[in-house]
C-alpha positions in Angstrom: 91.6 -133.3 84.6 90.0 -136.7 83.2 91.9 -138.5 80.6 91.4 -142.0 78.8 94.4 -143.1 80.8 92.9 -142.0 84.3 92.9 -138.6 85.9 95.7 -136.2 86.2 96.1 -133.4 88.8 96.9 -130.2 87.4 97.6 -126.5 88.6 98.9 -123.3 86.9 101.8 -121.5 87.9 102.2 -119.9 90.0 99.5 -121.2 92.1 96.9 -118.5 93.3 94.5 -119.4 95.8 92.4 -116.5 95.0 92.2 -117.1 91.4 91.8 -121.0 91.2 91.9 -120.9 87.2 91.9 -124.5 85.8 95.0 -125.6 84.0 93.3 -127.3 81.1 90.3 -126.6 79.1 87.7 -128.8 76.8 90.0 -128.7 73.7 92.7 -130.6 75.5 90.3 -133.1 76.6 88.7 -133.4 73.3 92.3 -133.9 71.6 93.2 -136.6 74.2 90.0 -138.6 73.5 90.6 -138.4 69.9 94.2 -139.8 70.1 93.0 -142.5 72.4 90.1 -143.6 70.2 91.8 -143.1 66.8 95.6 -143.1 67.4 96.0 -145.4 70.4 99.7 -146.5 69.6 101.5 -143.4 68.8 105.0 -143.7 67.6 108.1 -141.7 66.8 108.7 -138.3 68.1 105.7 -136.5 69.5 105.9 -132.7 69.6 103.5 -130.8 71.3 103.3 -127.0 70.7 101.6 -124.3 72.9 100.8 -126.8 75.6 99.7 -124.0 78.1 100.4 -125.4 81.5 101.5 -128.8 80.5 98.2 -130.8 80.5 98.8 -132.5 77.4 102.4 -133.6 77.8 101.5 -134.8 81.4 98.9 -137.0 80.1 101.0 -138.3 77.2 104.2 -138.8 78.9 104.4 -142.4 78.4 105.4 -141.2 74.7 107.9 -139.1 75.8 106.9 -136.1 74.0 108.6 -132.8 73.2 106.9 -129.4 74.5 107.7 -126.6 72.7 106.3 -123.1 74.6 106.7 -119.5 74.7 105.7 -119.2 78.2 108.4 -119.4 81.1 105.3 -119.7 83.5 103.7 -122.7 81.3 107.0 -124.5 81.5 107.5 -124.3 84.9 103.7 -125.2 85.2 104.5 -128.3 83.3 107.6 -129.2 85.6 105.2 -129.0 88.5 102.5 -130.8 87.0 104.8 -133.9 85.8 106.3 -134.1 89.1 102.9 -133.8 90.8 101.6 -136.9 88.8 104.5 -139.0 89.3 106.5 -138.5 85.9 110.1 -138.6 85.7 111.4 -135.1 84.7 113.3 -136.8 81.8 110.1 -138.3 80.1 109.4 -135.0 78.5 111.7 -132.7 76.6 111.1 -129.1 77.1 112.0 -126.7 74.5 111.2 -123.0 74.1 110.2 -121.2 70.9 113.4 -119.9 70.5 115.4 -123.5 70.6 116.0 -125.5 67.6 113.1 -127.9 66.8 113.3 -131.5 66.3 114.7 -132.7 63.1 112.1 -135.1 62.5 108.6 -135.1 63.9 106.0 -138.2 63.6 103.2 -136.7 65.4 102.7 -132.9 65.8 100.0 -131.8 68.2 99.1 -128.0 68.3 97.3 -126.1 70.9 96.0 -123.3 68.9 97.5 -119.9 70.4 96.0 -116.5 70.7 98.5 -115.0 68.2 98.0 -116.0 64.7 101.6 -114.6 64.0 102.8 -117.1 66.7 101.0 -119.9 65.0 102.5 -118.9 61.5 106.2 -118.7 62.7 106.1 -122.0 64.8 104.4 -124.1 62.0 106.9 -122.5 59.6 109.8 -123.5 61.8 108.4 -127.0 62.3 107.2 -127.8 58.8 110.6 -129.0 57.6 110.7 -131.6 60.0 107.3 -133.0 59.0 106.8 -135.8 56.5 104.1 -137.3 54.6 103.4 -140.0 57.4 103.2 -137.3 60.3 99.8 -136.7 62.1 99.0 -133.5 62.6 96.2 -132.5 64.8 95.3 -129.1 66.3 93.0 -128.3 68.9 91.4 -125.1 70.3 87.9 -123.5 71.8 85.8 -122.7 68.8 86.2 -119.0 69.5 89.9 -119.3 69.0 89.9 -121.0 65.6 89.1 -118.7 62.6 89.2 -119.3 58.9 92.7 -117.7 58.9 93.8 -120.4 61.5 92.7 -123.1 58.9 94.2 -121.0 56.1 97.7 -121.2 58.0 97.6 -125.1 58.2 96.6 -125.3 54.8 99.2 -123.0 53.5 102.3 -124.3 55.6 101.2 -128.0 56.3 98.8 -129.3 53.7 95.0 -130.1 53.2 93.1 -129.1 56.4 89.6 -130.2 57.8 87.8 -129.6 61.1 86.0 -131.9 63.4 82.5 -131.1 64.7 82.4 -129.0 68.1 82.1 -130.8 71.2 81.9 -128.7 74.5 82.7 -125.6 72.3 86.1 -127.1 71.4 87.0 -128.3 67.9 89.9 -130.4 66.3 91.9 -129.4 63.2 93.2 -132.4 61.1 95.9 -131.3 58.4 97.4 -134.0 55.9 101.1 -133.2 55.2 102.0 -132.3 51.6 105.8 -132.7 50.9 105.4 -131.1 47.5 104.0 -128.1 49.0 105.7 -124.7 48.4 105.9 -122.6 51.7 106.3 -119.2 52.0 109.4 -117.5 53.6 109.0 -117.0 57.3 108.5 -113.0 57.9 109.5 -113.3 61.5 111.1 -111.5 63.2 109.3 -108.3 61.9 111.7 -105.1 61.6 110.0 -101.5 61.5 110.8 -98.3 62.3 109.0 -96.4 65.3 107.1 -93.0 64.7 108.2 -89.8 65.5 107.1 -87.8 68.9 107.7 -90.7 71.4 110.9 -89.3 73.0 114.3 -91.2 72.4 113.3 -93.9 70.3 111.5 -91.7 67.6 112.3 -92.9 64.3 114.5 -95.9 65.6 114.3 -99.5 64.6 112.3 -102.1 66.7 112.3 -105.9 66.0 109.3 -108.1 67.1 109.3 -112.0 67.0 106.1 -113.4 66.5 103.3 -113.4 69.3 104.7 -110.3 71.0 101.8 -108.1 71.9 101.3 -105.8 68.8 103.9 -107.2 66.9 103.4 -105.4 63.5 102.9 -101.8 65.2 103.4 -99.8 68.4 100.5 -100.2 70.7 98.9 -97.0 71.9 99.4 -97.5 75.7 103.1 -98.0 75.0 103.2 -94.9 72.9 101.7 -92.7 75.4 104.1 -94.1 77.9 107.0 -93.4 75.8 106.0 -89.6 75.8 106.0 -89.3 79.7 108.7 -91.5 80.7 110.9 -90.0 84.1 114.3 -88.2 83.5 117.3 -90.1 84.9 119.9 -88.4 86.6 123.2 -90.3 87.2 123.6 -94.1 87.3 120.3 -96.0 88.0 119.2 -99.5 88.2 116.2 -99.7 85.8 113.5 -102.6 85.3 111.5 -103.0 82.2 109.1 -105.1 83.5 106.9 -107.2 81.2 109.3 -105.6 78.6 107.5 -107.0 75.4 109.8 -105.7 72.4 112.0 -103.7 74.7 111.2 -100.3 73.4 110.4 -98.7 77.0 113.8 -100.0 78.4 115.6 -99.1 75.3 114.3 -95.3 75.5 115.6 -95.1 79.1 119.0 -96.3 78.0 119.1 -94.1 75.2 118.2 -91.0 77.5 120.2 -92.0 80.4 123.7 -93.3 79.4 124.4 -94.4 83.1 121.2 -96.6 83.3 121.7 -100.4 84.0 118.5 -101.8 82.4 116.9 -105.2 83.2 114.5 -106.5 80.8 112.5 -109.4 81.8 109.5 -111.1 80.7 107.7 -114.3 80.9 107.7 -114.8 77.1 110.8 -116.2 75.6 109.8 -114.5 72.3 109.6 -110.9 74.1 113.0 -111.3 75.7 114.6 -112.2 72.5 112.6 -109.2 70.9 113.9 -106.8 73.6 117.2 -108.1 73.0 117.3 -107.3 69.4 115.9 -104.1 69.6 118.4 -102.9 72.3 121.4 -104.0 69.9 119.7 -102.6 66.7 119.7 -99.4 68.5 123.2 -99.3 69.6 122.0 -98.4 73.4 124.7 -97.3 75.6 125.1 -98.8 79.1 124.6 -101.9 80.8 121.7 -104.5 79.8 120.3 -107.7 81.2 117.7 -110.1 79.4 116.0 -112.3 81.8 112.9 -114.8 81.0 110.9 -115.4 84.5 108.3 -114.8 86.7 108.3 -110.8 87.1 110.9 -109.8 89.4 111.6 -113.0 91.1 115.3 -113.5 91.4 115.8 -109.7 91.9 117.3 -109.0 95.3 115.3 -106.7 97.7 115.9 -103.2 97.7 118.3 -103.2 94.9 116.5 -101.2 92.1 115.8 -97.5 91.4 113.1 -97.3 89.0 110.5 -99.9 87.7 108.4 -99.4 84.5 105.6 -101.5 83.8 102.6 -101.8 81.4 100.8 -105.1 83.0 98.8 -107.1 80.9 95.3 -107.9 82.0 94.4 -111.2 80.2 95.8 -114.4 81.0 94.9 -116.5 77.8 90.9 -116.3 77.9 90.7 -115.0 81.5 90.3 -111.4 82.6 92.3 -111.0 86.0 94.2 -108.7 87.9 96.3 -111.5 89.5 99.5 -110.8 87.0 99.4 -107.0 87.9 99.3 -107.7 91.3 102.1 -110.0 91.3 104.2 -107.5 89.1 103.3 -104.5 91.6 103.9 -106.6 94.6 107.4 -107.7 93.2 108.3 -104.3 92.3 107.4 -102.9 95.9 109.9 -105.6 97.2 112.5 -105.1 94.6 112.8 -101.3 94.9 115.3 -99.5 97.3 113.6 -96.9 99.6 112.6 -93.9 97.6 112.6 -96.1 94.6 109.7 -95.3 92.0 107.2 -97.9 90.3 105.8 -96.0 87.1 102.8 -97.9 85.6 100.7 -97.2 82.5 97.5 -98.7 82.0 93.7 -98.3 80.8 91.8 -95.6 83.0 89.1 -98.2 83.8 91.3 -100.8 85.5 91.9 -98.8 88.6 95.4 -99.4 89.2 95.8 -96.3 91.5 93.6 -98.2 94.2 96.2 -101.4 94.0 99.0 -99.0 94.2 97.8 -97.1 97.2 97.1 -100.5 99.1 100.8 -101.7 98.6 102.7 -98.5 98.4 100.6 -96.0 100.7 100.7 -93.7 97.9 99.9 -93.2 93.9 100.3 -90.2 91.9 98.9 -89.3 88.4 101.8 -88.2 86.2 99.7 -87.8 82.8 96.4 -88.7 81.4 94.3 -89.0 78.4 90.7 -90.2 77.8 92.0 -93.7 77.5 95.3 -94.2 79.7 96.9 -93.0 82.7 100.3 -93.2 83.8 100.9 -93.7 87.6 103.8 -93.1 90.0 104.3 -94.9 93.2 107.2 -94.3 95.6 108.5 -97.0 97.9 108.6 -95.6 101.2 
């Protein structure tokens, strides 16, 4: 990545030779050029929110920035990119969206996230640390910045304007208003699940901002919940890519002997899953882990994996995440163990499962979704 201070060598995490997706975009470059030209001597506490793969904090490491991210993969990419570019690990302070933010922020740089809810939550959490002299600059691709995005900055930080577009990227400039009366933070959001979806029917769910379909139950998960396997006896189960944890919680409620691992690469998701599990008083043992799929789970130690894989990585449509999830499940399952997957019919997951497992069976389907089962032989 070219920067005003020289080139930086960056990759995503985990590195995938098949995908070769770039670890930065034009919005990162635009922000760095703006800072070098208009604010060359940044001082005080520099906070970078939503830096997807560490491009911004790697370039700004000389200012000892604080990175705040919801992505475990993004945080690991940052660590790797800092080391790759000869930056000392303690030059950047790494925080998650669940950690307490710095008490004072002098420079706030925001990579606009896909989720408007996550942006709202983060701005409301950070606003008390912003003062009249804080430099606040957001960045994103034109297609990511909407009128609603600008209204959030205006409502939570202060008067807001945008730059001209360059290479389909745009900057956001917000002037902090200490007298601004900010709304209360509505996150995490709690609501009651609908009827007709098995053991979690009519039960509470907790969603932190940024979790997929945080204000409602998505139709894919709704379909999955109607067709979950019945558990007989003690079973080790993984809710892989757990989101708000309703699938794993449903299993725990239906099979009291189940030992459920909830795992996701999103800190917000795992916090949601833990809160949902607790709100339902589910029996049995549960573990909540932020990480890359089933990494760290011993080979052949799991009886059942339940998975609703994503097929987008930020703006890129890719099957790389699903492939890693399926491969990890095959490794972690004991002989005779099962992987159950829900997905859009057009994604053709049955082809991947047959390649990996040698088998795939349709458990249920409708015009939009299919539930598939693969058995570890």
